[in-house]
C-alpha positions as CSV (number, residue, x, y, z in Angstrom):
1,X,11.8,-105.5,14.3
2,X,10.8,-104.5,17.8
3,X,14.9,-102.9,18.2
4,X,14.3,-100.9,14.7
5,X,11.3,-99.7,16.5
6,X,12.2,-99.1,20.1
7,X,15.8,-97.2,18.7
8,X,13.7,-95.2,16.5
9,X,13.3,-91.1,18.5
10,X,9.9,-89.6,19.6
11,X,8.3,-88.3,16.8
12,X,10.0,-90.7,14.1
13,X,8.2,-92.6,12.0
14,X,9.3,-96.5,13.0
15,X,10.6,-98.6,10.2
16,X,8.5,-100.1,7.8
17,X,8.2,-102.9,5.6
18,X,8.7,-101.9,1.4
19,X,5.1,-101.6,-0.1
20,X,4.4,-105.3,-2.2
21,X,4.6,-103.3,-5.3
22,X,8.1,-102.8,-4.9
23,X,8.7,-106.6,-3.7
24,X,6.5,-107.7,-6.4
25,X,8.8,-106.0,-9.1
26,X,11.9,-106.4,-7.4
27,X,11.0,-110.3,-7.9
28,X,10.1,-109.9,-11.5
29,X,13.1,-108.1,-12.2
30,X,15.8,-109.4,-9.7
31,X,18.9,-107.5,-11.9
32,X,17.2,-104.3,-10.4
33,X,18.7,-105.7,-6.9
34,X,22.3,-106.6,-8.9
35,X,22.2,-102.9,-10.2
36,X,21.5,-101.4,-7.0
37,X,24.0,-103.3,-5.3
38,X,26.5,-102.4,-8.3
39,X,26.1,-98.6,-8.0
40,X,26.4,-98.9,-4.3
41,X,29.8,-100.4,-4.8
42,X,30.6,-97.9,-7.0
43,X,29.7,-94.9,-4.6
44,X,32.3,-96.8,-1.6
45,X,34.6,-96.8,-4.6
46,X,34.6,-93.7,-5.4
47,X,34.6,-92.6,-1.9
48,X,37.4,-94.3,-1.4
49,X,39.1,-92.8,-3.8
50,X,38.6,-89.3,-2.9
51,X,39.7,-89.9,0.7
52,X,41.6,-87.2,2.0
53,X,44.3,-89.4,3.7
54,X,44.1,-91.8,-0.3
55,X,44.9,-88.5,-2.1
56,X,47.9,-87.5,0.0
57,X,49.3,-90.7,-1.0
58,X,47.9,-92.3,-4.1
59,X,47.2,-89.0,-6.5
60,X,47.2,-90.7,-10.2
61,X,45.7,-87.6,-12.8
62,X,45.8,-87.9,-16.4
63,X,45.6,-85.0,-19.0
64,X,45.1,-86.0,-22.5
65,X,45.1,-83.3,-25.0
66,X,44.2,-84.2,-28.7
67,X,44.3,-81.1,-31.3
68,X,43.0,-81.9,-34.0
69,X,42.5,-80.2,-37.5
70,X,39.1,-80.6,-40.0
71,X,38.0,-78.8,-42.7
72,X,34.0,-78.6,-43.2
73,X,32.1,-76.8,-46.1
74,X,35.8,-74.8,-47.1
75,X,36.7,-73.7,-43.7
76,X,39.8,-74.9,-42.1
77,X,39.8,-74.9,-38.5
78,X,41.6,-76.4,-35.5
79,X,39.3,-78.6,-32.4
80,X,41.2,-79.0,-29.6
81,X,39.4,-81.1,-26.6
82,X,41.0,-81.6,-23.3
83,X,40.4,-84.0,-20.5
84,X,41.6,-84.3,-16.5
85,X,40.6,-87.9,-16.0
86,X,41.1,-88.9,-12.4
87,X,41.7,-93.1,-12.9
88,X,42.4,-93.9,-9.6
89,X,39.2,-92.4,-8.6
90,X,37.1,-94.9,-11.8
91,X,39.2,-97.8,-11.0
92,X,38.1,-97.5,-7.2
93,X,34.7,-97.1,-8.4
94,X,34.7,-100.4,-10.7
95,X,37.0,-102.3,-8.8
96,X,33.7,-101.1,-5.5
97,X,31.8,-102.2,-7.8
98,X,32.6,-105.7,-9.3
99,X,33.7,-106.5,-5.7
100,X,30.0,-105.9,-4.6
101,X,28.4,-107.7,-7.1
102,X,31.1,-110.5,-6.8
103,X,30.4,-111.1,-3.0
104,X,26.6,-111.3,-3.5
105,X,27.0,-113.9,-6.8
106,X,29.5,-115.5,-3.3
107,X,27.2,-115.5,-1.0
108,X,24.5,-117.1,-3.1
109,X,26.8,-119.6,-4.3
110,X,28.2,-121.2,-0.9
111,X,24.7,-121.1,0.5
112,X,23.6,-124.7,1.9
113,X,21.2,-126.2,-0.2
114,X,18.8,-127.1,1.4
115,X,18.2,-123.4,2.5
116,X,18.8,-122.0,-0.6
117,X,16.4,-124.4,-2.6
118,X,13.8,-123.4,-0.7
119,X,14.7,-119.6,-0.8
120,X,14.6,-120.3,-4.6
121,X,10.7,-122.3,-3.8
122,X,8.8,-119.2,-1.7
């Protein structure tokens, strides 16, 4: 804690612990912690996939076109739908989210039983 306070520049507010209300909400709904971790993993995976060096070597873009004819109230027309999907970005984002959640789960599973049990008791 002292290291964090010493590392702040003059005029900056030092690091403070979160309010007890937020801690109580996270204790009551631990799924929010897992969802936040998955979100950070999703963002990190997406950043990795859009990195210029990665894009130079791994580009996988899919172009989907759907041309559908329809008749509605006696009026016939065509509906054309075009989608450009960057499957590499979605795959990396999904792998990042799954990887972070799996790493958290694995960390909890591999903790020594004594430490894990005392942590759950608090």
